[in-house]
C-alpha positions in Angstrom: 0.0 -0.2 -0.3 1.4 3.4 -1.1 1.3 6.9 0.9 -0.9 8.3 -1.4 -3.7 5.1 -1.0 -3.3 5.5 2.6 -3.4 9.7 2.6 -6.7 9.3 0.9 -8.1 6.6 3.1 -7.2 8.8 6.4 -9.1 11.7 4.4 -11.9 9.8 4.1 -12.1 8.5 7.4 -11.6 12.2 8.8 -14.5 13.2 6.3 -16.9 10.2 8.1 -15.7 11.2 11.3 -16.7 14.9 11.1 -19.6 14.1 9.8 -21.0 12.1 12.1 -20.0 14.1 15.0 -21.5 17.2 13.5 -24.6 14.9 13.0 -24.6 13.4 16.5 -24.0 17.2 18.2 -26.7 19.1 16.6 -29.3 16.0 17.3 -28.5 16.5 20.2 -28.2 20.1 20.5 -31.6 20.6 18.2 -33.8 17.7 19.8 -32.7 17.0 23.3 -35.7 15.5 24.8 -36.5 13.8 22.3 -33.2 11.7 22.4 -33.5 11.5 25.8 -36.7 9.6 25.8 -35.9 7.7 23.1 -32.9 6.5 25.4 -34.7 6.5 28.2 -36.6 3.0 27.0 -34.0 1.4 26.9 -32.1 2.6 30.2 -33.2 3.6 33.4 -31.0 6.9 33.9 -31.8 10.3 34.6 -31.6 13.0 32.7 -28.5 14.5 34.4 -27.1 11.1 33.8 -28.2 11.0 30.5 -26.2 14.2 29.7 -23.1 13.3 31.3 -22.9 10.1 29.8 -23.7 11.8 26.4 -21.3 14.7 26.4 -18.8 12.2 27.7 -19.3 10.0 24.5 -19.2 13.0 22.0 -16.2 14.1 23.9 -14.1 10.7 23.7 -15.6 10.0 20.2 -13.7 13.7 19.2 -10.7 12.8 21.0 -10.4 9.1 19.2 -10.8 10.9 15.7 -8.3 13.2 16.4 -5.6 10.1 17.4 -6.7 8.0 15.0 -8.0 10.1 11.7 -6.6 13.2 12.2 -3.6 13.5 13.2 -2.5 10.0 10.7 -4.0 11.9 7.9 -2.1 15.4 9.2 1.4 13.4 9.3 0.9 12.3 5.6 -0.2 15.7 4.6 3.5 16.7 6.2 5.0 13.3 5.0 4.4 14.2 0.8 
């Protein structure tokens, strides 16, 4: 596998991950009650616990996206 293929791979991984992050953040910001009521049927948690869990999920997803997708892409851009 050559560097150009890897660069394209990490570029598209970054694009998809940014799109997912924007989608999840916007859904939670625009319809938080809908998301909470939907998840309340599956998990018996309070609204405050749900907010903390969702913010933790977004933070973890953002951190993993930066480490495993964006940094390799930027590294390959610097190398080429």
